[in-house]
C-alpha positions as CSV (number, residue, x, y, z in Angstrom):
1,R,6.6,-79.4,65.1
2,R,9.6,-79.7,62.9
3,T,8.7,-76.3,61.2
4,V,8.5,-74.6,64.5
5,V,12.0,-75.9,65.4
6,L,13.4,-74.6,62.2
7,Y,12.0,-71.2,62.8
8,D,13.7,-71.1,66.1
9,F,17.0,-70.6,64.2
10,V,15.7,-67.8,62.2
11,C,16.3,-64.4,63.5
12,L,13.2,-62.2,63.9
13,F,12.9,-59.1,61.6
14,V,10.9,-56.1,62.5
15,C,9.5,-54.2,59.5
16,R,8.8,-50.6,60.6
17,L,5.6,-49.4,58.8
18,H,4.2,-45.9,58.8
19,L,0.6,-45.6,57.5
20,V,-1.1,-42.4,56.6
21,T,-4.9,-41.7,55.9
22,W,-6.0,-38.3,54.8
23,N,-9.1,-36.8,53.1
24,V,-7.4,-34.1,51.3
25,G,-10.5,-32.5,49.9
26,T,-9.2,-31.9,46.4
27,A,-6.4,-29.8,47.6
28,S,-2.8,-29.8,46.2
29,P,0.0,-31.3,48.4
30,P,1.2,-29.1,51.3
31,P,4.7,-27.5,51.3
32,D,6.1,-30.0,53.8
33,V,5.2,-33.4,55.1
34,T,8.2,-33.8,57.4
35,S,6.1,-34.3,60.5
36,L,3.4,-36.3,58.8
37,L,5.9,-38.9,57.6
38,Q,8.0,-38.5,60.8
39,L,11.1,-37.8,58.8
40,N,12.7,-36.2,61.7
41,S,12.3,-39.1,64.1
42,L,15.3,-39.9,66.2
43,G,14.3,-43.7,66.1
44,P,15.0,-46.0,63.3
45,T,13.9,-45.2,59.8
46,M,10.8,-46.7,58.4
47,D,10.9,-49.7,56.1
48,M,7.7,-49.0,54.4
49,Y,5.2,-46.1,53.9
50,V,1.6,-46.8,53.2
51,I,-0.3,-43.6,52.2
52,G,-4.0,-43.7,51.7
53,L,-5.7,-40.5,50.4
54,Q,-9.4,-39.7,49.9
55,E,-10.9,-37.0,47.7
56,V,-7.8,-36.4,45.4
57,N,-8.9,-33.9,42.8
58,S,-10.8,-36.1,40.2
59,R,-12.4,-33.5,38.1
60,I,-12.6,-34.9,34.5
61,T,-9.6,-32.8,33.2
62,N,-7.4,-33.6,36.2
63,F,-8.4,-37.3,36.1
64,L,-7.7,-37.8,32.4
65,S,-4.3,-36.1,32.8
66,D,-3.5,-38.3,35.8
67,L,-4.3,-41.4,33.7
68,A,-1.5,-40.5,31.4
69,F,0.9,-39.2,34.0
70,D,1.5,-39.7,37.6
71,D,-0.9,-37.5,39.6
72,P,0.5,-34.5,41.7
73,W,0.2,-36.4,45.0
74,S,2.2,-39.4,43.6
75,I,4.9,-37.1,42.3
76,F,5.0,-35.2,45.5
77,F,5.6,-38.3,47.7
78,M,8.1,-39.8,45.2
79,T,10.0,-36.5,45.3
80,V,10.1,-36.5,49.0
81,L,10.9,-40.2,49.6
82,S,13.0,-41.3,46.7
83,P,16.1,-39.3,47.9
84,L,15.7,-41.2,51.2
85,G,16.0,-44.6,49.4
86,Y,12.4,-45.5,49.0
87,I,10.9,-46.7,45.8
88,K,7.2,-46.6,44.9
89,L,6.5,-50.3,45.0
90,S,2.8,-50.0,43.9
91,S,-0.2,-47.8,43.6
92,V,-3.9,-47.9,42.7
93,R,-6.4,-45.2,42.1
94,M,-10.2,-45.0,41.7
95,Q,-11.4,-41.5,41.1
96,G,-10.6,-39.6,44.3
97,L,-9.3,-42.6,46.2
98,L,-5.4,-43.2,46.0
99,L,-3.3,-45.8,47.7
100,L,0.6,-45.6,47.5
101,I,3.2,-48.0,48.9
102,F,6.9,-47.0,49.2
103,V,9.5,-49.4,50.5
104,K,13.3,-49.4,51.1
105,H,15.4,-50.7,48.3
106,V,16.8,-53.5,50.4
107,H,13.4,-55.2,50.8
108,L,12.5,-55.3,47.1
109,P,13.7,-58.8,46.5
110,F,11.6,-60.1,49.3
111,I,8.3,-58.6,48.2
112,R,6.4,-60.7,45.7
113,D,2.9,-61.3,44.3
114,V,1.8,-57.6,44.3
115,H,-1.7,-57.1,43.1
116,T,-4.2,-54.2,43.0
117,H,-8.0,-54.0,43.1
118,Y,-10.7,-51.4,43.4
119,T,-14.3,-51.8,44.4
120,R,-17.0,-49.2,43.6
121,T,-19.8,-48.8,46.1
122,G,-21.2,-45.3,45.0
123,L,-24.4,-45.1,43.1
124,Y,-25.1,-48.8,43.8
125,G,-21.8,-49.9,42.6
126,Y,-21.6,-48.0,39.4
127,W,-19.7,-44.9,40.7
128,G,-16.2,-44.8,42.2
129,N,-16.7,-41.7,44.4
130,K,-17.1,-44.1,47.3
131,G,-15.5,-47.7,47.8
132,G,-12.2,-49.0,48.4
133,V,-8.8,-49.5,46.7
134,T,-6.5,-52.5,47.8
135,I,-2.8,-53.6,47.4
136,R,-1.8,-57.0,48.5
137,M,1.7,-58.7,48.6
138,S,3.8,-61.3,49.9
139,L,6.3,-59.8,52.4
140,Y,9.2,-62.1,53.4
141,G,6.7,-64.9,52.7
142,H,3.8,-63.5,54.7
143,T,0.7,-62.2,53.0
144,V,-0.3,-58.6,53.8
145,C,-3.2,-56.6,52.5
146,F,-3.9,-52.9,52.6
147,I,-7.4,-51.4,52.0
148,N,-8.1,-47.7,51.8
149,C,-11.8,-46.8,51.9
150,H,-14.1,-43.9,51.5
151,L,-17.4,-44.8,53.0
152,P,-20.8,-43.1,52.8
153,A,-21.2,-39.9,54.8
154,H,-23.9,-38.7,57.3
155,M,-25.0,-39.7,60.7
156,E,-27.9,-41.9,59.5
157,N,-25.8,-44.2,57.1
158,T,-24.1,-46.5,59.5
159,E,-25.6,-49.5,58.0
160,Q,-24.7,-48.5,54.5
161,R,-21.2,-48.0,55.6
162,L,-21.0,-51.5,57.1
163,D,-22.7,-53.1,54.1
164,D,-20.2,-51.3,51.7
165,F,-17.3,-52.5,53.7
166,E,-18.5,-56.0,53.7
167,K,-18.8,-55.8,50.0
168,I,-15.3,-54.5,49.7
169,L,-14.0,-57.4,51.8
170,E,-15.6,-59.8,49.3
171,L,-13.2,-58.8,46.5
172,Q,-11.2,-61.5,44.6
173,F,-7.8,-60.8,43.2
174,E,-7.1,-62.1,39.7
175,G,-4.4,-64.8,39.6
176,E,-3.8,-68.3,41.0
177,N,-3.2,-69.1,44.8
178,I,-4.0,-65.7,46.0
179,P,-5.8,-65.7,49.2
180,S,-9.1,-64.0,49.8
181,T,-8.9,-60.7,51.6
182,L,-9.6,-62.1,55.1
183,D,-7.2,-64.9,54.5
184,H,-4.3,-62.6,54.5
185,D,-1.9,-62.9,57.5
186,I,-2.3,-59.3,58.2
187,L,-5.1,-56.9,56.8
188,F,-5.0,-53.2,57.4
189,W,-8.3,-51.2,57.0
190,F,-8.1,-47.5,56.9
191,G,-9.5,-44.3,55.3
192,D,-12.2,-41.8,55.7
193,L,-14.7,-44.4,57.2
194,N,-17.1,-41.6,58.0
195,F,-18.4,-43.1,61.3
196,R,-19.9,-40.4,63.5
197,I,-20.6,-39.8,67.2
198,A,-24.3,-40.6,67.9
199,D,-26.8,-39.3,70.4
200,Y,-24.7,-36.7,72.1
201,G,-25.4,-33.0,70.9
202,I,-22.9,-30.9,69.5
203,H,-22.3,-28.7,72.6
204,F,-21.5,-31.8,74.8
205,V,-19.2,-33.2,72.1
206,R,-17.3,-29.9,71.7
207,E,-17.1,-29.4,75.5
208,S,-15.8,-33.0,76.0
209,I,-13.0,-32.3,73.3
210,N,-12.1,-28.9,74.8
211,N,-11.5,-30.6,78.1
212,K,-9.6,-33.5,76.4
213,R,-12.2,-36.0,77.9
214,Y,-12.3,-38.0,74.7
215,N,-13.3,-41.2,76.6
216,L,-16.7,-39.8,77.3
217,L,-17.3,-39.9,73.5
218,W,-15.9,-43.4,72.7
219,E,-19.0,-45.4,73.7
220,K,-21.2,-43.4,71.2
221,D,-18.7,-43.6,68.4
222,Q,-20.6,-45.5,65.7
223,L,-17.6,-47.7,64.7
224,N,-17.1,-48.8,68.4
225,M,-20.7,-49.5,68.7
226,A,-20.8,-51.6,65.6
227,K,-17.8,-53.6,66.8
228,K,-19.8,-54.8,69.8
229,K,-22.5,-56.2,67.4
230,E,-20.9,-57.2,64.1
231,A,-18.9,-60.4,64.4
232,F,-16.6,-59.6,61.3
233,L,-15.7,-56.2,63.0
234,Q,-14.7,-57.7,66.3
235,E,-11.7,-59.2,64.6
236,F,-10.3,-55.8,63.8
237,I,-8.1,-54.0,66.3
238,E,-7.7,-50.2,66.7
239,G,-5.4,-48.1,68.9
240,P,-7.0,-45.8,71.5
241,L,-8.6,-42.6,70.1
242,Q,-6.5,-40.2,72.3
243,F,-6.6,-37.5,69.7
244,K,-9.2,-34.9,68.8
245,P,-11.9,-35.9,66.3
246,T,-10.4,-35.3,62.9
247,Y,-13.5,-33.8,61.2
248,K,-14.8,-31.3,60.4
249,F,-12.5,-28.1,60.6
250,D,-12.4,-24.7,58.9
251,L,-9.6,-24.6,56.4
252,Y,-6.2,-23.7,57.6
253,S,-7.3,-23.8,61.3
254,D,-7.7,-26.1,64.1
255,V,-11.2,-24.6,64.7
256,Y,-14.2,-27.0,64.2
257,D,-16.8,-26.1,61.5
258,T,-18.2,-22.6,61.9
259,S,-20.2,-22.8,58.7
260,E,-24.2,-22.7,58.8
261,K,-24.2,-26.5,58.9
262,K,-21.8,-26.6,61.9
263,R,-21.0,-30.3,61.5
264,K,-20.7,-32.3,64.8
265,P,-17.0,-33.4,65.2
266,A,-16.3,-36.9,64.6
267,W,-13.4,-39.5,64.3
268,T,-14.1,-40.2,60.6
269,D,-10.5,-41.0,59.8
270,R,-9.4,-44.4,61.2
271,I,-6.7,-47.1,61.0
272,L,-7.5,-50.7,62.0
273,W,-5.9,-54.0,61.5
274,R,-6.6,-57.7,61.7
275,V,-4.1,-60.6,62.3
276,K,-5.4,-63.8,60.9
277,S,-3.5,-66.1,63.4
278,L,-5.1,-64.1,66.4
279,C,-8.6,-64.9,64.8
280,Q,-7.6,-68.6,64.5
281,H,-6.4,-68.6,68.1
282,A,-9.8,-67.0,69.2
283,S,-11.8,-69.6,67.4
284,K,-9.7,-72.6,68.3
285,E,-8.8,-72.0,71.9
286,G,-6.2,-74.5,73.1
287,E,-5.3,-75.6,69.6
288,F,-2.9,-72.7,68.7
289,S,0.6,-72.5,70.0
290,E,2.2,-69.0,70.2
291,E,5.4,-70.7,68.8
292,E,3.6,-71.2,65.6
293,Q,2.8,-67.5,65.3
294,T,5.3,-66.2,62.6
295,I,4.1,-62.7,62.4
296,S,2.7,-60.1,64.9
297,V,1.8,-56.5,64.8
298,T,2.6,-53.8,67.4
299,L,1.1,-50.3,67.3
300,N,3.8,-47.8,68.3
301,N,2.0,-44.6,67.6
302,Y,-1.7,-43.6,66.6
303,I,-2.0,-39.8,66.3
304,S,-3.6,-37.0,64.3
305,H,-1.7,-34.1,62.8
306,M,-3.4,-30.8,63.6
307,S,-1.0,-28.6,61.8
308,Y,-2.2,-29.6,58.3
309,G,-5.1,-27.3,57.2
310,I,-5.5,-27.8,53.5
311,S,-8.8,-29.8,53.9
312,D,-11.6,-30.0,56.5
313,H,-10.1,-33.3,57.7
314,K,-6.9,-33.8,59.8
315,P,-4.5,-36.5,58.6
316,V,-4.1,-39.6,60.9
317,T,-1.0,-41.8,61.1
318,G,-0.3,-45.1,62.6
319,T,3.3,-46.3,63.2
320,F,3.6,-50.1,63.5
321,G,6.2,-52.8,64.0
322,L,5.5,-56.0,62.0
323,E,7.6,-58.7,63.8
324,L,8.4,-61.4,61.2
325,K,10.0,-64.7,61.1
326,P,11.1,-64.5,57.5
327,L,9.9,-67.4,55.3
328,L,12.1,-66.2,52.5
329,T,15.7,-65.5,53.4
330,D,17.4,-65.6,50.1
331,P,16.6,-63.5,46.9
332,L,15.5,-65.3,43.8
333,I,18.4,-63.4,41.9
334,T,21.8,-62.3,43.0
335,L,23.6,-59.7,40.7
336,N,26.5,-57.6,40.6
337,P,28.5,-55.2,38.2
338,E,31.7,-56.7,37.0
339,G,34.9,-54.7,36.8
340,E,35.1,-50.9,36.6
341,W,32.1,-49.3,35.0
342,S,32.3,-46.2,32.8
343,A,30.8,-44.9,29.4
344,E,34.3,-45.5,27.8
345,H,33.7,-49.3,27.1
346,D,31.0,-51.9,27.2
347,V,30.2,-53.3,30.7
348,L,29.3,-56.6,32.2
349,I,26.7,-57.8,34.7
350,R,26.9,-61.3,36.4
351,Y,23.9,-62.8,38.0
352,S,22.7,-66.2,39.3
353,A,19.2,-67.5,40.1
354,V,17.8,-70.0,42.4
355,P,16.9,-73.3,40.8
356,E,13.1,-72.7,41.1
357,F,13.2,-69.3,39.6
358,P,10.5,-68.9,36.8
359,S,12.7,-66.9,34.2
360,S,11.3,-65.4,31.0
361,A,12.6,-64.2,27.8
362,W,11.0,-60.8,28.8
363,D,13.0,-60.5,32.0
364,W,15.3,-57.4,32.0
365,I,18.1,-55.9,34.2
366,G,17.8,-52.2,34.8
367,L,20.4,-49.6,35.6
368,F,18.9,-47.2,38.1
369,K,20.2,-44.1,39.9
370,V,20.2,-44.8,43.7
371,A,17.5,-42.3,44.4
372,F,15.1,-43.9,41.7
373,R,11.3,-43.5,42.1
374,H,9.8,-46.5,40.6
375,V,10.4,-49.6,38.6
376,N,10.2,-47.7,35.2
377,D,12.6,-45.0,36.3
378,Y,15.6,-46.8,34.8
379,V,18.5,-45.1,33.0
380,T,18.9,-48.1,30.6
381,Y,18.3,-51.8,30.6
382,A,19.5,-55.1,29.1
383,W,17.4,-58.1,28.2
384,V,18.6,-61.1,30.0
385,E,18.4,-63.5,27.0
386,D,19.1,-61.2,24.0
387,D,22.1,-59.5,25.7
388,E,23.5,-62.7,27.3
389,I,27.2,-63.4,26.4
390,S,28.1,-66.4,28.7
391,S,26.3,-68.9,30.8
392,N,27.3,-71.8,33.0
393,K,25.5,-73.8,35.8
394,D,26.4,-71.2,38.5
395,S,26.0,-67.8,36.8
396,K,25.3,-65.9,33.6
397,Q,26.7,-62.8,32.1
398,V,24.9,-60.0,30.3
399,Y,26.4,-56.8,28.7
400,M,25.4,-53.3,28.4
401,S,26.6,-51.0,25.7
402,A,29.0,-48.2,26.6
403,A,26.6,-46.0,24.5
404,E,23.9,-46.7,27.1
405,I,26.1,-45.7,30.2
406,P,25.8,-42.1,31.6
407,D,28.9,-40.1,30.8
408,A,28.6,-38.1,34.0
409,G,29.0,-41.3,36.1
410,G,27.6,-41.3,39.7
411,E,26.2,-43.9,42.1
412,F,23.9,-46.5,40.7
413,L,22.1,-49.8,41.3
414,L,21.2,-52.8,39.2
415,C,17.8,-54.4,39.4
416,Y,16.5,-57.6,37.9
417,Y,12.9,-57.4,36.9
418,S,10.9,-60.6,36.5
419,N,8.0,-60.5,33.9
420,N,6.4,-63.6,35.3
421,L,6.4,-62.2,38.8
422,Q,5.8,-58.5,37.8
423,A,8.5,-57.5,40.3
424,I,12.0,-56.6,41.1
425,V,13.5,-59.9,42.4
426,G,17.1,-59.0,42.7
427,I,19.0,-55.8,43.5
428,S,22.7,-55.1,43.6
429,Q,24.8,-53.1,46.2
430,P,25.1,-49.4,45.2
431,F,28.3,-49.0,43.0
432,Q,30.1,-46.1,41.2
433,I,30.2,-45.5,37.5
434,Q,33.3,-43.4,36.7
435,P,32.8,-40.3,34.5
436,N,33.8,-40.4,30.9
437,R,37.4,-39.0,31.0
438,T,37.6,-38.4,27.4
439,L,34.4,-36.3,27.4
440,I,35.6,-34.3,30.5
441,E,38.9,-33.6,29.0
442,K,37.0,-32.4,25.8
443,D,34.8,-30.2,28.0
444,L,37.6,-28.7,29.8
445,A,39.5,-27.9,26.6
446,Q,36.5,-26.2,25.2
447,E,36.0,-24.3,28.4
448,E,39.7,-23.3,28.3
449,N,39.5,-22.2,24.6
450,S,36.4,-20.0,25.4
451,W,38.4,-18.1,28.0
452,T,41.4,-17.6,25.7
453,Q,39.4,-16.2,22.7
454,T,37.7,-12.9,23.2
455,P,35.0,-12.1,20.8
456,D,35.1,-9.0,18.8
457,N,32.0,-7.5,20.3
458,L,33.3,-8.2,23.8
459,Q,36.7,-6.6,22.9
460,S,35.0,-3.6,21.5
461,H,32.8,-3.3,24.7
462,I,35.9,-3.4,26.9
463,E,37.6,-0.7,25.0
464,F,34.5,1.4,25.1
């Protein structure tokens, strides 16, 4: 009861999350994803983007290249989102399955214990063309897990799809004190789940779609039918399927399959979620107080995007509000630049840590442009121990050499990276680095000199 009373004084925070699932059919990224990411929305901006792709081009030449460098889809989304203040928090790939998570800078110090995992289910578990990729984290003290799946195709494989998903749910993350998948406070399950519409013929299905009578098809949707029978599925929630089935389309069109196979339309691309506290409440009726529920999920939008035609699937998005009572309210590290920064002199960083912070000799502080893409996208860095110049009980000072500071100046951030936690645990407010005046004056002088001296060949050309 004391804990609940303490929570009463904590302001609720709503984390706005936009989740994308899309089977891209080995295609390259489209020219524009403004509508897919709702970048022109009049409402508040998103705090987090979770992007799950299936059938990313995984031919051997592409895959080997992507192991050494970011794949084209990751680069594409980083290019779109980093200028808007989002950093790629984490990613995981297994052949054609790719899961990306982007967050606003301000949330980085409150996201910890990020771990990734993948589970192969193709070819009896030996091949990664089917399976799931997973990212889990602690978000303001609450555990959240995301699973992007590509399950077996074809009408007759419902049981195989369910078996594979149960296998994916059994995964265990490496590390101490990390909960099992179903023990996370919130679990999102999405992807090309490949469930089909049973019994009804193709003509009835297409006629129902043309008349927007989607409700006639819901009861024969294999996933909906399985949720009535399988206890572990009954704990998952899904928004209403009030959009056209997202598979299978002719490329670059909104026309369902006209090939010889004439696949029956289906809602193969889905987004579901599970809230642990609701499951506890259902299993212990009368013993669970709503006051004790410190996190809840609200679905604000669940739609498909018909304008994208690069594959035979249409992307599906879910926009959520995660209402949190933060269990973490202070960052582990607070840091700031000291004095005026420029490349004309060495500069200082002051930081302080909470008493329980597990520091390491391998911790470092990075200087980043405001629109940085990921944790390795630093301009320069300083080791917190090797480059320390002063220390007291309240704070420490670290220096950066003038030679490492960008001459052109601009707007930057400082981020403290914890080696033990494998995460950014502190971030400064944006600040200005002044341009190197000496260099600018030298450049201006050279430019002026170039205008006052006319080369002989140019002079002869003018006279001619």
